[in-house]
N, C-alpha and C positions, 0 to 999 in steps of 0.2 A: 504494500500499499504506499502510495506516495504521500509524503508530508509536505505541506506548503512551506515555502520560505517565509519566516515570520516578518510581517510588515512592521511589527513593533521595533525590530532592530533597525529597519530602514528609517523609520521615523525618529528613532533615538539618534541615529547618525545625523539626521537633519539638524537636530539641536546642536550637535558638535560643529556642524558646518557653519551655523550662524555665528558661532563665537570666533571662527577663523576669519571671517570677513571684517569683523569689527576693527582689525588691526590696520585696515586701509585708511590713510589720511585723506580727507577731502577738504578742499578750500573753495571759497566763493568770494569774489570781490565784494567787499562791504558786508560779508556775512560774519556771524559770530559763532563761537563753539556750541552754544546752547541750541541755536537754530539748526546747525549742522547735525547735531546728535538727534534732534527731533525728526528732521528730514530723513536721516539714515534709518531710524527706527521705523518710520512710515514706509520707506522703500523695502525694508526687510519684510514688513507685514504684507505689502503688495506682492512680493516675490513668492511668498509662502505657498499659495495655491498651485502655481506652476511647478514648484520644486517638489511639493508633496505628490502631485500628479505623476511626475517623472519617477519618484521613488516607488509609487504604487505599481507603475508599469514595470519597472525593474523587478519588483517583488513578484509580480505575476509571471514574468519570464522565468525567474529562478524557480518558482513553484512548478511550472510545467516542464522546464528543461533541467531542473536540478539533478535528476538521476543521470542524465547524459553527461553533465559537467562533472559529477562525482566519478563516473566510470572513466572518463577521459583524463581525470586528474587535473582538470582546469577550474575547479570550483573557486579556489582562492583568487585566481587570476580574474575570473568573471566577476567576483564580488568587488575586487579592486577597480575594475573598469566601470562597474555600476556606480560605485561611490564617486569616482572621478567625474562621471557624467553629471551626476546630481550636483556635485560641488560646482562644476563648471557652469551649469544652468543657473544656479543661484547667483554666482558671481556676475554673470551676464545680465541677469535681471536687475540686480542692485546697481550695477554700473550704469545701465541704461536709464534707470529711474533717477539716479543722482545727477547724471549729465543733463537729463531733461529739466531738472530744477536749477540748472546753472552752475553746478559744482564741477570741479576738475580734481583729479588726483594731485596730491602735493608734488609729485615728480613731473607733472605736466604744467604746473603753474609757472608763469614767468618769474624770473628772479626779482626780488625787491630792489627798488632803486634807492 
């Protein structure tokens, strides 16, 4: 009997992914730290449905193909790929949201005069 890949672990991983993105520094001309943090939190919230959907899709794939991956010895590789895809999707969503609000990453900001 096939056991489904637990979606709980995929969603728990999502929480860890959120903490990784917080290290990105964002700047906005005329913006302050408090507003940046509020905008960032809102962008994370807006990204969550897309990231959770991707995590559920990966979980479904693992539950239907898990036996194949285990037999071929590629289960850990497949999980790593799934985690990287989910992380990348989150980063892309947050980046797009912050850029749409007028922010740029600190390394993209012009040097202070």
